[in-house]
N, C-alpha and C positions, 0 to 999 in steps of 0.2 A: 504493500500500500504506500502511496506517495505521501510525503509530509503534508501536502496541501489538503489531504483527506482527513487529517487528524487535527482537531481544533486547537488543543493546547496540551502542554505536558501534564496537565492535571486530569486528563481524560482516560477512562479505561481503554480507549482505543490506542493508548500507547503500546499495547501489545502488538499492534501492526505498524508502529511508527518507523519511519526511515531514519537515516543517519543524522540528519540535521536536528530533528526534534529529540532524538535519542541522546545526542551530545548535550543538548540543553538540560534534558531530564537528569542525566548523570551528574552534571554540575549542580543542579538543584538538589538532588538527593544528598550529595556530599556537603553542600552548605547547610542542609537541614541537620545532618549528622553533627557537624561542627557546632551548630547552635545548641544542640542538645548537650554536647560535651562541655560547652561553655557554661551552661546552666548547672551542670554537675560540678564544675570547678568552683563556682560561686557557692553552691549549697553545701559542698563537702570540703570547703577550704580548710576547716579546722582538723579534719581527719586525713588530709592528704589524699583525697579521693578513695580512701579505703571504705569498704562496705562489708557487712557481716557475711560469713559463709553460710548461705541458705540456698536451697534448690532453685528458687525462682530468680536469683540474682547472678550476675557476673561482675567481676571487677570492671569498672567503667573503662579503664585504660586497655584492658584486654578486649573488651567489646569493640572499642574503637579500632584497635589494631587488627582484630579479626575481620572487620568490614573491609579494610584496605587489603588484607591478605587474600580474602575471597575474590575480590575483583582482580587483583594481580594474578592469582593462580589460574583463573579461568580465562583471562584475556591475554595479557602480555607474556605469561609463562607457558601458555598453551599453544604448542606448535600446530595443533589441529583445530584452531579456533574457527577456521573457515568451514569446517565440516558439520558444525552444529551437533545434532543428536547422533550423527554418524561417527562421533569421537570414539577412539579406541583407547580404553583405560589402560591397556598394557603398554602404551607408548609413554616414555618418560617425559616429564615436564622440564622446562628450563629452570635455571637457578633463580632465586629471588634476589632483588637488589639488597635485601637484608638477609645475611647468611643464616640467622637463627629463626627466620620467620615461620618455617614449618614446625619447628620445635615449640614455638610459642602459641601460634594461632590456629593450627589445623584442628578444628573442633572434633573431627572424626577420630583423632588420635591423641588429643589432649583431654583427659577426663575432667569433668566439671570441677570437682573439688580440688584438683591439683593446680587450678589457675590462680589460686591465692598464693602459691609458693613459687611461682615462676619469677625468674630474674628479668622481668619486663623492662624495656627502655622507658625513660620518663615520658611525660606527656608531650613535651616539645618535640622530642625525637619521633614519637609516634605520629604526631601531626605532620612532620616533614615526610615521613614514609607515605602517608596518605596523599600528600601533594604530589610527590614524585610518581607514585603509581597511577594516579588519576591522569596526570599529564601524558604518560605513555599510553594509557588506555585510549584517551581521546585522539592521539596521533594515529594509533592503529585503526580506530574506528573510522577516521577520516579516509583512510586508504582502503577500507573494506568494501566489498560488493554490496549492492542493495538487494540482497536475497534473505529469506528467512533463516537459512543455514548460516550465512556469513554473519548475521546480526544476533544469532541465538544467544551466545555467551554474554554479549553486551546487555541484552535485555535481562538475562538471568541475573547479572551483577546488579542491575538497577533495582529489580524487584527484591532481591536479597537485602540490599541496603534499606529499601523502604520497610521491610519487615523488621529490621533492627531498629529503625527509627521508632516504630511502634513499641518495640521492646524497651527502648529508653523511657517511653511514657509509662509503661507498666512498672518499671523499676523506680521511677520517681514517685509513683503512688505508694509503692511498698516502703520506700525510704522516708516518705512524708515531706516532700518539698515541692513547691509549685514553680514550674519553669515559666508559667504564664502563656504557654502555647495553645492550651486547649480550653474551649469554652464549655458551658454546661451541656449535658446530654439533652438533645431536643425532645420535646413532647408533642405528640400529635393529638388532634381532637379525637374523641372516641368515635369509633365506626363499627358498624355491625360486622360480625364474622362473614367470611366469604364461603360460599359453597361452590365447589368445582366438580363437574360431572366426570364420570368414568371416561378415561381416554388413554391413549398411548402418549407417553412423554419422552422426548429425546433428551436423555440425561448426558451431560458431558459436552465436550467441545469437538468441533470439526477442524480439520487441518487448515492452517493459515495463520500467520503471525506466530506469536509466542504462546505456547500452551504448557502448563505444568504437567509432569508425567501422570499425576494422579487424576487428571481431568481427561485423559485419553482412553478411548475415543468415544465419540457420541454413540449411544445405542438406545434402542427403544425399551422402555419399561412401562408395563401396564400399571396405571394409577387408578384405583377405584375411587368412586365418589367420596369426597371428604369435605368437612367443614374446618376452616382454619381461622384463627384470630387475625384480624386486620392489622393489629399492632402487637408489639411485645407486651408481655404481662407487666403490669404496673406495680409500683411499691404498695399502693393501696390493696391490690389483689393479693400480693404476697404477704402483707402484714396480717391479713385475715387468717392465713394459714398459721403463722407464728402465734397469733393471739389465741387460736383454737388448740394450742398445745401440739402443733404439728411436729416440732422437734423432739417431743417426748413420747410419740406414739409410733411404735415399730410397724404398724399396719401400713403406713404410707411409704415406707422405705424399702428399697431393694436390700438384700442381705449385705452387699458391699457398702451401700449407702448408710445403713444402720450402724455397721461397724465403724464407718467414718465419723458418724455423729458421736458414738461412744468414745472413740479415740481422741477427738478434738474438743469435745464438750460444747460444740457449737449450738447456739440457741437463736441465732439470727444471722443474716448474711454478713460477710466480712466487711469491716469498716463502719458498720452501723453503731453509732453511739447511743441513739435513742430511737425506738420504734413506735412507742405509744406517746400520745400527747404532743405530736409534732415530730416528724422524721428529722433526725440529725445524723449526718454522715461525715466521716473523716475523708475529705477530698484533698489530696496532695498536702496533707499535714494540717489542714484547717478544718475545724468543726463547722459544717455548713448545713443550713436548713435546706431540705430538698422537697419540692412539691411531690405529693403522693401520686400525681398523674404521670410522673416520669417513669421510665422502665426500670424495674429492679436490675441492679448491677452487682457484679462480683459474686455471683452465685456459682456453685459447682454444678456439674451435671446431676449429681445425686440430689441436690436441692431442687433443681428444675423437675426432675422425675418425681420426687416426693410431692411437690405442689400439685403436679398433674394428677397423681393418684388421689390425693385429698379432694381435689376439685372435680373428680369424675371425668377427667380429660386425659390426654396423652400428648407426648411430644410428636411433632411431625417428623416423618422421614425426610431425608434430604431431597428425594425426588419430589415429595409434596411441597416442600419449601421452595424449591427451584421453580416448580410449575406455577405456584401462587405468585412468586415474585415476577415471573415473566408475563403472566396473564392478568394479575389482579390490581395493577397500579391504578387503572381507571376506576376501580371499585373500592379504593381506599386502602389497599395494601401498602404499608410503609415499612421500609427497612433502612438500616444504617445507623440506628441509635446505639445498638450494642451488638456484639457478636452473639449469635443465637445458637444455643445447643439444639441439636436434633436427636432423634431416636437412633440414628444410624451409627454403627461402629465403623470407624475409618478402615477402608479396605480398597482393593484394586477394582477398577472397572474391568469388564471382560477383555482379555487379550493384553493386559497390562505388561509393560516392560519398563524397567527403570531407565531414566535418562542419565546423562553423564554424572550429575550430582546424585550419586546413588544413595546417599544417606539422608536425602530429603524426605521421601515418602515411605519407602518399603520397611524400614525398621519400626515404624509406628503402626503398621497394619495390625489389626486385631486387638490393640490395647488402648487406642485413643478413640475419642468420640468426635464426630464431625460437627463443626460450627459453620453457620452460613451468615452472610451479611457483611457488616463492617462496624467500626466504632468511631467515635470522634477523633481517635488517634490514628486512624487508617488514612494513608495518603489517598487522594481521590483516584489516582490511576490504578490503585489496588482494589477499588470497589467494583468488582466484576461479579456478575450474577452467577457465573459458573465456578467461581473460586471456592475451594474447599479448605477451610481452616481446620485444625485438629489439635486437640489437647487431651491430656489424661483427665479422667472424669473428676478428679479431686482438685483440679486447678481453679482458683478463684482470685488470682492476682490480675488476670486479664479482665477486660471490660466486657464481661459475659452476662447475658440474660437469656430469655427464651420466649416463645409463644406456644400456644397449645392448639390441639385439634380435638374435635368431638370423638368419643369412642364409637 
């Protein structure tokens, strides 16, 4: 697709963008990353950018270096970059401009907990590494052909960096500081549920532009008639479950969910300071009153599933969610307020084969749950109706909510 056919670098059509817009988007993503790390510098000045060792965090300097490493590894170090998904993993990569880069930043071979003990370069040197690698990436992109194969790894690097930009937002919420980049979660007027009739739905993507491996390839799935909420479940709706003793009643929980409740002692969603008499939530370190009409946020899949059982509802499958999002906009279906848990366990579509970044999807099949939609921290070009997000069912640091279907 020609650049002129893509409106802006903030469009989901960036998946088809040519070299000109792709260059601008790569620079935009890098500037966004550096703005985030600047916010971390200010917020964590007294700790020297050190953060506690917990599963949902990474050392910020490591996260920054990893973003630069990933781009360098798949573009300038990749002798097969013009082949796209035809890449042969048996072929060696070129050396990094930083001799220790693989030892520091290769997430596939550097265990999470070991990242706190690495002899990482300081922040200034890490920023210089990102400057040099981006310059080389842009030079190579300028000389690349205007084909999907030739642009594949540049697009992959762009969307990878956008994902880490959102991860910086999750981590700032966990650490309790406000970078000032995100506004409130939007709330939409109440709208009646949608009823969609039985039909074949084409789930997944067709060839053309950039496609994540877990979206390949489109196939028809029979979706029976279903009723689905037009909006995500609100705080008011979820508070009724908590007020009714929902966290104390095993009837509403899956065995794994009930074990999670017992293990964590949870009695309300994460970050909630007060649920009754006015909702108060810790938002980026500040106690904030939140309208009950806003969608419930920072819930696990277990909590979403339990609410549905209590309400006599169920979570939508990802095929139902995708079909409703494609067909229901004119009838009040709204998405993008929160990532939305679905009933679907993350798995491959028929005929799946892993793309060159083999650790992206396949290791998570069977253990993670699919989320659809987007959050306020999601870059606009990542807000694609076919995009499959996925997390372990106990994760609640992400901006996650849900909607429900009738039984």
